[in-house]
VEXZABA-250378 format. One line per field, with one value per residue (C-alpha): residue number from 0; x, y, z. Coordinates in steps of 0.25 Angstrom, whole numbers, plus 2048, in hexadecimal, padded with zeros to 3 digits. Each point is the difference from the previous one (the first is absolute). Example, Ala and Ser with C-alpha at 12.3 -4.5 7.8 and 13.67 -1.06 7.14 Angstrom:
<ropas>
i	[0/1];
px	[831/806];
py	[7EE/80E];
pz	[81F/7FE];
</ropas>
This chain:
<ropas>
i	[0/1/2/3/4/5/6/7/8/9/10/11/12/13/14/15/16/17/18/19/20/21/22/23/24/25/26/27/28/29/30/31/32/33/34/35/36/37/38/39/40/41/42/43/44/45/46/47/48/49/50/51/52/53/54/55/56/57/58/59/60/61/62/63/64/65/66/67/68/69/70/71/72/73/74/75/76/77/78/79/80/81/82/83/84/85/86/87/88/89/90/91/92/93/94/95/96/97/98/99/100/101/102/103/104/105/106/107/108/109/110/111/112/113/114/115/116/117/118/119/120/121/122/123/124/125/126/127/128/129/130/131/132/133/134/135/136/137/138/139/140/141/142/143/144/145/146/147/148/149/150/151/152/153/154/155/156/157/158/159/160/161/162/163/164/165/166/167/168/169/170/171/172/173/174/175/176/177/178/179/180/181/182/183/184/185/186/187/188/189/190/191/192/193/194/195/196/197/198/199/200/201/202/203/204/205/206/207/208/209/210/211/212/213/214/215/216/217/218/219/220/221/222/223/224/225/226/227/228/229/230/231/232/233/234/235/236/237/238/239/240/241/242/243/244/245/246/247/248/249/250/251/252/253/254/255/256/257/258/259/260/261/262/263/264/265/266/267/268/269/270/271/272/273/274/275/276/277/278/279/280/281/282/283/284/285/286/287/288/289/290/291/292/293/294/295/296/297/298/299/300/301/302/303/304/305/306/307/308/309/310/311/312/313/314/315/316/317/318/319/320/321/322/323/324/325/326/327/328/329/330/331/332/333/334/335/336/337/338/339/340/341/342/343/344/345/346/347/348/349/350/351/352/353/354/355/356/357/358/359/360/361/362/363/364/365/366/367/368/369/370/371/372/373/374/375/376/377/378/379/380/381/382/383/384/385/386/387/388/389/390/391/392/393/394/395/396/397/398/399/400/401/402/403/404/405/406/407/408/409/410/411/412/413/414/415/416/417/418/419/420/421/422/423/424/425/426/427/428/429/430/431/432/433/434/435/436/437/438/439/440/441/442/443/444/445/446/447/448/449/450/451/452/453/454/455/456/457/458/459/460/461/462/463/464/465/466/467/468/469/470/471/472/473/474/475/476/477/478/479/480/481/482/483/484/485/486/487/488/489/490/491/492/493/494/495/496/497/498/499/500/501/502/503/504/505/506/507/508/509/510/511/512/513/514/515/516/517/518/519/520/521/522/523/524/525/526/527/528/529/530/531/532/533/534/535/536/537/538/539/540/541/542/543/544/545/546/547/548/549/550/551/552/553/554/555/556/557/558/559/560/561/562/563/564/565/566/567/568/569/570/571/572/573/574/575/576/577/578/579/580/581/582/583/584/585/586/587/588/589/590/591/592/593/594/595/596/597/598/599/600/601/602/603/604/605/606/607/608/609/610/611/612/613/614/615/616/617/618];
px	[0FC/7FE/7F4/7FA/7F3/7F4/7F2/7FA/808/80F/804/80E/800/80E/802/80B/802/809/7FC/807/7FB/7FD/7F7/7F2/7FD/80F/800/7F1/805/809/7F6/806/80C/80C/807/7F3/800/80F/7FC/7F4/80A/809/7F5/7FD/80E/806/802/805/804/80F/807/80E/80C/805/7F3/803/80B/7F5/7F6/80B/804/7F1/7FA/80B/803/802/7F3/7FF/80D/806/7F4/804/80E/7FE/808/7FF/7FA/809/7FD/80E/805/7F4/801/7F2/804/80C/808/802/80F/7FF/7F5/7FE/7FA/7F6/806/80D/806/7FB/80B/805/80E/804/80B/7FB/7F3/7FA/806/7F3/7F2/7FB/7F4/7FF/7F8/7FA/7FF/80D/801/807/7F3/7F9/80B/7FE/7F4/7F4/7F7/806/80D/7F8/7F5/800/7FA/80D/80A/805/80B/80B/80F/808/80B/7F5/7F9/80C/803/7F2/802/7F7/7FF/7F2/7FA/801/803/80F/808/808/80B/802/801/806/80D/802/80A/7FA/7F4/7FD/7F7/7F6/7FF/7FF/7F1/800/7FD/809/805/803/7FC/7F1/7FC/7FC/7F7/7F2/7F7/80C/805/802/80A/80F/805/804/7F4/7FE/7F8/7FB/7FC/7F3/7FA/7FF/7FF/7F1/802/80A/7F6/7F4/809/802/7F2/7FC/80B/7FC/7F2/801/809/7F9/800/80F/806/800/80B/809/804/80F/7FE/801/7F4/7F7/7FB/7FC/7F1/7F6/7F8/808/80C/809/808/7FA/80C/7FE/7F1/801/80A/7F8/7F3/807/805/7F3/7F9/80B/801/7F2/7FD/806/7FB/80C/7FB/7F2/805/809/7F5/7F7/80B/803/7F2/7FC/80D/807/7FC/7F1/801/800/807/7F4/808/802/7F1/7FB/80B/7F6/802/80D/7FA/7F4/809/80C/7F9/7F2/7F8/7F2/7F8/7F2/7FE/7F7/802/7F9/7F5/802/7FA/7FB/7FB/7FB/7F9/802/801/7F5/7FF/7F5/808/80A/802/80D/803/80A/803/809/809/7FD/80C/805/80B/807/7FA/7F3/801/7F3/7F2/7F4/7F6/7F1/7F6/7F2/804/807/80F/803/80F/80D/80C/80D/7FE/7F7/7F9/7F9/7F7/7F4/7FB/7F5/7F5/7F2/7FD/7F7/801/804/80B/804/80E/808/80E/807/80F/807/80E/808/7FA/7F2/7FD/7F4/7FE/7F2/7F9/803/7F5/7F6/801/7F5/800/7F7/806/7FD/7F5/804/803/809/80B/80D/806/80C/80D/802/80A/7FE/80B/809/80D/807/80A/80C/80B/7FF/7F7/7F5/7F7/7F3/7F7/7F6/7F5/7F8/7F2/7FB/7FF/80A/80F/805/80C/806/807/7F4/801/809/801/805/800/7FA/80D/7FD/7F2/803/7F6/80A/803/80F/807/7F8/804/7FB/7FC/805/7FB/7F3/7F7/7F7/7F2/800/80F/808/80B/80A/809/80B/80C/80D/806/7F4/801/805/7F3/7F8/809/7FE/7F1/801/7FD/806/80B/801/807/7FA/7F8/7F3/805/806/7F3/802/7F2/7FC/800/7F3/803/7F7/7FE/7FE/7FB/804/804/7F2/7FF/7F8/804/807/805/800/7FA/805/804/7FD/805/805/806/802/80F/805/7F4/7FA/7F2/7F8/7F4/7F4/7FB/7F3/806/803/7FF/80A/7FB/806/7FA/808/7F8/80A/7F5/7F7/80A/80D/805/80C/80C/80D/80D/807/7F5/801/7F9/7F6/808/7FF/7F2/7F2/7F2/7F3/7F2/7F9/7F9/80B/802/80C/7F5/7F9/80B/7FB/7F1/800/80A/801/808/807/80A/806/7F3/802/7F2/7F3/7FB/804/7FB/7FD/800/7F7/7F6/7F8/7FB/80A/800/80A/806/80B/808/80B/80D/7FB/7F4/7F6/7F5/7FF/7F7/7F6/7F8/7FB/802/7FC/80B/809/7FC/808/801/801/80D/800/7FE/80E/80C/80E/806/7FE/7F3/7FB/7F5/7F8/7F8/7F6/7F8/7FB/80E/805/807/80C/808/809/808/7FC/80A/7F8/808];
py	[0A1/808/7FA/808/804/800/7FD/800/7F3/7FD/7F9/7F9/7FA/802/7FE/806/7FE/807/803/808/802/80A/80B/7FF/80A/804/7FE/805/80C/7F7/7FE/803/7FB/805/80C/805/7F4/803/80E/7FB/7F7/80B/808/7F4/7FD/80E/809/7F4/802/802/7FA/805/7F9/7FC/7F8/7F7/7F9/7FC/7FC/7F6/7FA/7FD/7FC/7FD/7F2/7F3/7F9/7FA/7F8/7FE/801/803/805/80E/805/80B/7FC/806/7FF/801/7F4/7F7/7F3/7FA/7F2/7FD/806/80F/804/809/806/80D/802/80B/80D/7F9/7FE/80E/809/80B/7FB/7F3/7F9/7F3/7F9/7FB/80B/807/805/80D/807/7FE/80B/7F8/80D/807/80C/807/800/809/807/7F9/808/7FC/7F8/7F8/7FE/7FA/7F9/7F2/7FA/802/7FD/7F2/7FB/7FB/7FC/80D/7FB/7FB/80D/808/7F6/803/80F/809/7F6/7FD/7F2/7F8/7F3/7FD/7FB/7F4/802/80F/800/80B/7FD/807/7FD/7FB/7F9/7F5/801/7FA/802/7F5/7FE/803/80E/807/80C/802/805/7FF/7F5/807/7F6/7FA/807/808/805/80F/803/7FC/807/7FA/7FA/7F8/7F3/7FA/7F1/7FB/7FE/80F/806/802/807/80A/803/802/80A/808/800/805/80B/806/7FF/806/80C/802/80F/800/7F5/808/808/7F4/7FD/7FF/7F2/7F6/7F9/80C/807/80D/7FF/7FF/7F5/7F5/804/7F4/7FF/7F6/7F6/801/7FF/7F3/7FB/803/7FB/7F3/7FF/803/7F5/7F6/802/801/807/7F9/7FE/808/80C/7FF/800/80C/808/7FD/804/80D/804/7FC/802/80B/80A/7FD/7FE/7F3/7FB/7FE/7F6/7F7/800/800/7FB/801/810/7FF/7FB/809/80C/7FD/7F6/803/7F9/802/7F7/7FC/7F3/802/7FA/7F4/802/802/7F4/7FB/80E/800/80B/7FF/807/80A/80B/80B/808/7F7/7F2/7F9/7FA/7F6/7F8/7F7/808/800/7FD/808/7FE/80C/804/803/80E/804/7FA/808/7FE/801/802/7FC/801/80E/802/805/7FF/7F9/7F9/7F9/7F6/7F4/805/80C/806/807/80B/80B/7F6/801/7F8/7F3/800/7F5/803/7F8/801/7FC/802/802/7FE/80A/801/80D/801/800/7F2/7FC/7F2/7FA/801/7F9/7F8/809/7FF/807/804/808/80B/7FF/808/80C/7FB/804/7F7/801/7F8/809/804/80F/80A/800/809/80B/804/80D/802/808/7FF/7F2/7FA/7FC/7F3/7FB/7F5/7F8/7F8/7F3/7FE/7F8/7F3/7FA/7FE/80B/7FE/80E/7FE/807/80D/80C/80D/80D/80F/80C/808/80E/7FE/803/7F6/7F5/7F4/7FC/7F3/7F5/7F7/7F2/7FA/7F2/7F4/7FA/808/7F8/805/808/804/80C/802/80B/807/809/808/7F9/80C/803/7FF/7F2/7FF/802/7F7/7F5/800/7FF/7F4/807/80A/80A/80D/802/80A/7FB/802/80D/808/80D/804/806/7F3/7F8/7F1/7F6/7F2/7F8/7F2/7FB/80F/805/80A/7FB/809/80D/808/80F/808/7FC/80C/809/807/7F7/804/7F3/802/7FC/7F8/7F2/7FD/7F3/7FB/801/7F2/802/800/7F3/803/807/80D/808/80D/805/804/804/805/7F4/7F5/803/803/809/7FE/806/800/7F2/7FA/7F1/7FB/7F8/7FE/7F1/7FE/805/7FE/7FE/7FE/7F2/7FC/802/7F4/7FB/7FB/7F9/7F9/7F2/804/7F6/7F6/7F2/7F3/7F8/806/7F8/7F8/7F1/7FC/803/80A/80E/806/80E/808/80C/807/805/7F9/7FF/802/7F6/801/7F7/804/7FA/808/803/808/7F5/7FF/7F1/801/80A/7FE/805/7F9/802/803/7F4/7F8/7F8/800/7F4/802/7F2/806/807/7FA/802/80E/80E/807/80E/800/80D/801/80B/803/80D/802/801/7F8/7F7/7F9/7F5/7F5/7F2/7F4/7F4/7F3];
pz	[A53/80C/808/80C/7FA/809/7FD/80E/801/7FC/7F3/800/7F2/7FA/7F1/7F8/7F1/7F6/7F2/7F5/7F2/7F5/807/7FC/7F5/7FE/7F1/7FE/7F7/7F7/7F5/7F3/7F7/7FA/806/806/809/803/804/808/808/802/807/809/805/800/80D/808/80E/7FE/80D/7FC/7FB/80E/803/7F5/808/80B/7F5/7F9/80E/803/7F2/7F6/807/7F8/804/7F2/7FD/80D/80A/80E/7FD/805/7F4/7F6/7F3/7F6/7F1/7FC/809/802/7F9/7FF/7FD/80A/80B/7FF/7FF/80C/809/807/80E/801/805/805/7F2/7FA/7FB/7F6/7FE/7FA/7F8/7FC/7FD/80D/809/803/7FA/7FE/7F9/7F1/7F8/7F5/7F8/803/809/7F5/7F7/80A/806/80E/802/809/800/7F5/809/80B/7F9/806/7F3/7F8/80B/803/809/7F8/801/800/7F7/7F5/802/7FD/7F4/7FB/802/7F8/7F4/7FA/802/7F3/7FA/800/7F4/807/7F6/804/810/807/809/80D/80C/80D/7FA/7F6/7F4/800/80F/80A/7FE/7F1/7FE/7F6/7F9/7F1/7F3/7FD/7F6/7F4/7FB/802/80A/805/7F3/7FE/80B/801/80C/80D/809/80C/800/80D/801/7FA/80E/802/7F2/801/80E/7F9/7F5/809/808/7F3/7FC/80E/800/7F2/804/80E/7FB/7F3/801/802/7F8/7F3/806/802/7F1/803/805/7F5/803/7FF/7F4/805/800/80B/7F9/7FB/808/7FC/7F4/7F7/802/80F/800/7F8/80A/80C/7FA/7FD/80E/806/7F8/802/80F/806/80D/80C/80E/804/7F8/805/80F/7FD/7F9/80C/80A/7F9/800/80E/807/7F9/7F6/7FD/7F1/7F7/7F3/7F7/7F7/80B/804/7F1/7F7/7F4/801/7F9/7F3/802/800/7F7/7F6/800/7F5/7FA/809/7FC/808/80C/80D/805/80A/80F/807/80E/804/80E/808/80F/80E/7FE/80A/800/7F5/7F9/7FA/7FD/7F2/7FC/7F3/7F9/7F6/7F1/7F7/7F4/7F5/806/80D/807/803/808/804/7FE/80C/7FC/80B/7FB/7F1/803/7FE/80D/803/7FC/806/7FC/80B/801/80C/805/80A/7FA/809/801/7FE/806/80D/7FF/7F0/7F7/7F6/7F4/7FB/7F3/7FC/7F3/7FD/7F7/7FA/7FE/7F2/805/7FB/809/805/801/80D/80C/808/807/80F/809/80F/80A/808/80F/807/809/80E/80B/7FC/7F8/7F4/7FE/808/803/806/80F/805/7FA/807/7FB/80C/801/7F6/7F9/80A/7F7/7FF/7FB/805/7F8/807/7FC/805/7F4/806/7F6/7FF/7F6/7F7/7FF/7F3/7F9/808/7FF/807/7F9/804/7F8/801/806/7FD/7F1/7FB/7FB/807/801/800/807/80B/7FF/80D/804/808/804/80A/809/803/80D/7FE/7FB/7F6/804/7F6/805/7FB/802/807/809/80F/805/808/7F3/7F7/80B/7FE/7F1/7F7/7F3/7FF/7F5/7FE/7F2/7FA/806/80E/7FE/804/808/803/7F3/7F8/800/801/7F8/802/7F2/7FD/7F2/7FD/804/80B/80C/80B/803/80B/7FC/7F5/7F2/7F8/80B/80C/80B/80E/808/804/80E/805/800/7FB/803/7FA/809/805/7F9/7F2/7FA/7F1/7F7/7F8/7F6/805/80C/80D/80B/80A/7FD/800/807/80E/801/80A/803/7F8/801/807/7FC/80D/7F7/7F4/7FD/805/7FD/805/7F9/805/801/7F4/7F5/7F7/808/80A/7F5/7FA/805/7FD/7F5/7FB/7FA/803/7FD/7F6/7F9/7FE/7FE/803/7F9/80B/803/80D/802/80D/801/809/7F4/7F3/7F5/7F1/7FA/7F2/7FB/7F4/7F8/7FE/7F2/807/7FC/80B/804/80C/805/80D/80D/80D/80F/80B/803/7F5/7F5/7F1/7F7/7F8/7FA/7F2/801/7FA/806/7FE/805/801/805/80A/802/80D/803/80C/806/806/7F2/7F6/801/7F5/803/7F8/802/7FD/7FC/802];
</ropas>
């Protein structure tokens, strides 16, 4: 984190934390089953940021390393040479051993198109789609050629000079075994080892979903049936489903999926994130079984207009698809996640929440437990981070600064930024923020090709869509997929090119209504004098961080001591949301906790400063 933020005194706390996961709300529109679900997924993952074919070399050298079978070896993970249970027959050094020419197995590695280039005539973006490109031994890659993947008949292997069959790790080429789950095809196929069969299957499911609108034109490939829905010939659909089920998603696939999304082309393989989508699309069954209820619903972190909700997921015979959120018995919004921030609430008002789990067939679970919380009174304080600086300089010199005056350490993994491209009323691909942001500090995001001075101030580098604004693109800050702050006029006219804009020091709250004159100060092109620092008036919540607290934690004795300059209302909850203790104490008093067994508890402290919720460890 970049730590130079001023609050009329200097904070020097430094805390860095890296976190990658499925972006909040990424699959919110994937709500159906069958081929309708496939189309919904296609709409989510299409229009990725094609980085070009040459960029794949750098991606593989950085992210396709064997950190799973030979940890620390700094070698390429090649699915055609990797031996998961013993030493590899050979290894490749990233970049050094890459080539295009080869004679024997083990000479070098190159880029394997899991779906052959001949299928789509080497056109982009298919040719450079990182999801379907793997580093593999050049000789084995050539041996596989353009053949389909399948189940080889060991009595009918193909011979070829310069390579053994099976290969040195057990991959093989031969006639498809025309029986069992692979019956219906007898042509030549290539079969990887069991360890990577699921990987190959999920790459195919990704490809035929991502390119749903084009794949119907590629029927000359033996695996494809010429349709845009089923796509795969029945034999190959059966083979790939079997491989998908017998070789579940691995940590390697999860990490690669995250690296492709966050560090390369900004889209994901849905079948790595949600393996159940395969059966929901290609083997949908009539489902009448409702999910189990969501549990442990907790409402927390109230602001003047929002409350955070989190709960334990319900379970289902296929999969829970969405959660309907009821606010005071009214169905208000839905999410596919197990947490959400409910916004637009009235200040100083109690709201009660319940959650209902639903599956793709719209079977609905019983209600979760009810959890209630009171929004805070209006005050000159902030409970949310906000955009504090916008730099739209010459060429690619672009940066954003996010400030935290909440009084709390903020995990940025729940926050994203996105731009309304040319003010057309639609947000583009989101960029997930990373790390932890301490109170009184800022988080700077810069384009990778910005000026050296700007990049040096950055905590996060991205040249993706969200950081490609040019003065006519409003930029929004989102929490859990909900817009909380914006620079620019969404869906309107914007002309903010070649200037730097800083939030006025009197502004400490985000807003979704842009007010240039009232909240922003304009400076000259490429002015980054204050980038990496921001000031706020005394009285914001970061000065009240220690206004009330408790100790010790963990608590081994029967007394919990509270430090406060005001009387405190204390509520103690179990993790299931059951209220255990409810009392009011004067400042600097203790609470008898002898009735609490060992375990985790939630303590809610409320004073006229506001509300604070903390976990208590009872030992």
